[in-house]
N, C-alpha and C positions, 0 to 999 in steps of 0.2 A: 177724819176731818177734825181740825182743832177748833173747839168752840170757845176758847178763851179769848176775850176781847184783846185786841192789840193795845199795847201801851201807847199813849199819845207821843208824838215826836217831841223831842227836846231840842231847843235852839243850840247851836254849836257852843255858845258861851255858858250854857246851863242855866240861864236866867228864867226861861219860860218854857211851858209846854204849849202845844197848839191843839185846840179842840174846835172842830168845825171852822177852821181857818182863823180863829181868834187866839191871840197870845194871852196866856194866864201866868202870872208870876209864880215861880216855884218857891218853896220854903228855903230859908237861909241854910245853905249846906254847912255852915260853921256851927250850927246848933249841936250840942252834945246829944248823942243818941237818946239818953234817958230824958233830957229836957224836951227834945223834939217829940218823943213819944207821949210825954205827959200833955203837951199842947195838942197833939192829934187827938188824944183821948178826950180832952176838954172840948175840942171842936165837935167831935162826934156826939158827945153828951148834949152840947148846946143845939146841934141840929135836930136831935131827937126831941129836945124840949120845944123847938120851933114847931115840929109836927104835932106834938101833943097840944100845944097852945092853939094852933090852927083848928085842930079837930074839936077842941072844947070851945072855940070862939072867945078865948080869953085874951083881950087886947093887951092888958097889962103884962101878962106872962109872955105874950108874943114879943112885946117890945124888949123885955128883959132878956129873953132867949136870943133875940137878934143882936143885942149888945154883947152878949157872951160870945156869939159866933164871931163878931167883929174883933173882939179882944183876943180871941184865940188866933185868928188869922193875922192880926198885927204881930202877936208874939212869934208866930211862925215866920214872919217876914213876907207873907203873901199880900199884905196890905200895909199902909203906912209908909214910913221912910224906906227907901230901897236899901237892900243889904250890901250892895256892891259900892265900891268907893272910887271908881274911876271917872265919875262925873257923867256917865251915860244916863240919858233920860229914862224915865219909867214909861214903858210902852204897854203896860198892863191893859187888857181888854181891847186893844186895837186889833184890827184885821191885819194879819201878817203881811198881806200883799201891799199894805200901805205903810210899811215900815222898812228900815234898813235890812230886815230879814227877808225881803221879797225874793231875791234871787235864790237863796237857800230854800225857801218855802216852795217856789215854783219848781225847783229841782225835785222836791219830794213828790209833788203832784204828777210828775212825769214817770215815776216808778210804779210798776204794777202793784195794786193793792194798797197804794198810799191813801192817806186821808184826804 
């Protein structure tokens, strides 16, 4: 039996993944591999710093770590201005069933083992 978690579904246009029915913006695919990896490393470091600050109860360090998480996510294109240029709105954090992706998402739910 495969114990690896399934990758979340990706919208047909590649802009979002779907986690528990909610759209989450993906990183900008135009980022160079090394630049993208550097931003992912920065994000992971910042998330670890959030954990340390929470454990220590250090509000100043927590605020700084959360700013760093946000900066890395903006750099990746997961937050801030959208990375696509066709004028489509940002649907980040919206429930897929309440967006133009509804039919696509409902088709996923009909498949055995779908999210």
